[in-house]
N, C-alpha and C positions, 0 to 999 in steps of 0.2 A: 222732812228739809220744805226749807221754804221757797217758795213756790213766786215763778213769774210769769210775766203774761206767756211770752212763749211754752214753757214750762205747762202751761195747766193746758192751753190750747193743745198743745199735745197727747195730756193727758186725756183731756176730755173727747179726742179725736181717737185714743187706743178703746174710750170704754165706750163710744157709742159705736163703732166699727164699721165704718159706714163698709168696707171690702169686705170685712166678713157678715155684712147682712144683702149682699148682692143676690144666691139663692134666697133668700127669702122672698127680694122685695118682688124679685121673677118671678117668684111662681105665685105670691097673691098677685099680681100685674094680669095674668091671664087671662081670666074675664070676665077682664074691661077693658072694652070698647081702646084701640090705636090713640087714637087722638084724646083722648081722655084720660093716657096713664101719667102727660109728663103732672097735669094739675090733680089728679089725685095723690101724686108721691109729693107735692110741695104742698099741699093741703096736710099729708100727715106730718112733714119735717115740721112745720109752723105749729102745727098741734103740740108736740113734742118737744118744740122749743120752750112755745106758752107755761109749760108747765115743767119744767127746769126753769126757767125764769122765777117762776110761782114761788119757786121750793130757795131761791133762794133768796129772798125776801121774809119768805115764815118761815125757813130753818131753823134760827135760832130760836122763835118765839113753838117751834116744835122740839126745839133741845130742854128746851125750860119748862114748860107741860111737862113731860113725860120725863125730867129730874133727871137729862144725861150730859155728861162733861160731855167737854171739846176732847178730851182725851179717850174716852168713851167711844166717839164719834172714827177717832182717826184710827183705834186698832181696829172696830168693828168694819172700818170700809178697806182696813189694806187687807183680813180676812176674805173681804165677799170681793177682793180685785185678784186675789191671791187664783179664788174658786173661778173667777172667770177668764183666768189667765189659763190656768191649764187646760179648761175646757175648748180653749183655740187650740192648743200646742199639743191635744189630746181629742180630736173629736171626735166621739161615739157616736157608731154607727149607726144610727136610724135610716128609717125608710120615708122619701119623701116627703109631705105633707102633701093632702089631695087639694086643686085650687081653690082656694075661696070662691064662690057663686057669687059674681055682684060687684058692685066696689067694697073696700074692705075701708071701716072707719074707724079710727084708733086702734084698737086691738085686732092685727096685732101688730101693724106695723108703726102709729106711731109710739106705742104700751103695747110690750115690752123690749120691743128691738133697737127704739131708740132709749126711748126714757124709763129704764126699765132701774132696777130697786140700782144699781151698782153707782148710776148714771146720776140719779138724784144725789144718793150719801155720796159721792164726791165732788156737786154742788154744793152740797149743803156744808161737809169739809173748807174747800176753800174759801165761804164766806168767813164758817165758824174762826180759822187762822187769822182772815185778813178784813176785818168785817169795815176800816176804812179803805181797802179796795176792792169795793164791792164792783165799781163801773170798769172795771180791770177785767173781773174775770164775766162783767157782762158782755163786755167786749170777748173775751177769748171762747166762751158758746157763741156770738155770734157769730166766728168764723167757724168753730167747729160745724154750726148745725150748716153753713152754707157750704162747706165743702163737704156734710153729709147732700146734701141737698142736686148739688154739682153729678156727682156720685152714683148715687140714687136711680138720676135721669136719665144718667148715661150706661145703666149696670146693666141693660142687654148686650148694651155692644163690646162695654167689657167684659163682662165671661164669653160671648161669642169670640173676643180677638184674644184676651187671654189665657182661655181655655181654666179646667179642672185644676188641674195641675199647679199652674200656678197660683193663681189666686187662694190654696191648700196652703201652699211655701209661705207666698206672703202672710197669711193667717195667721201660719205660727212662728213667724220674726215677728210679729206682733206680740204675738203672747210673749214671746217672749221676752220683751224691751219690757209687756205689765209686769212681767215678774220680778221685776231685777225692783220696776217700783213700789212694788206692795212690799215685797223686800224690805226696802229701805223704809220704809211707811212704816213696817210694824216695827221696825229696830229704833227707832225714833221715838215709837211710843211704849212700848220698854222699857228706854231709857228715861222718859220722861217719868212714869210713874213708879219705876226703882229713885229716882233723885226726889218726888213725892213721899216716897215712904221712909227714903232716908233723914228730909226735912222736919219729918211729923214725925221723927220715933228722938 
């Protein structure tokens, strides 16, 4: 599928999943002084943004270095997105991890909560499909990270007001949308692969 600025922004928001990351951030912030929490969250969002931005610029070189095609990246990205979406729809029952002592740095908030493997693969996929529109993808990433920052700064308040049941329902809805996107990407990749095989024959 050909992405627009709007669809790329929605895709990045689904992948970074700020609402799904609210419990992780709330838990990680318990050991941080209340007056420091906003600055810690903004720092982690900035780190994630810089990492994703770097992958937008080095992604093409990385693909060439590893001798990977755009098609293989698209199919792999679709599979990863599908697995992430399934985890959003059918979350496994896990014990809540113990709160971190002190301020978290990079792990687990910036990486992998925001800039995880699926987000890195997504920004590389956007640039590999339309390198000339890199500025659009950067703008989409900026909007995504701004939304993440606002949601996560307000995470404790959102969780308190919405409640766990509403948060879970919203998470599953986002997962369902992401399933549809990943299936469309996979089907498009398969069609391109079949076309290439037919052309080579």
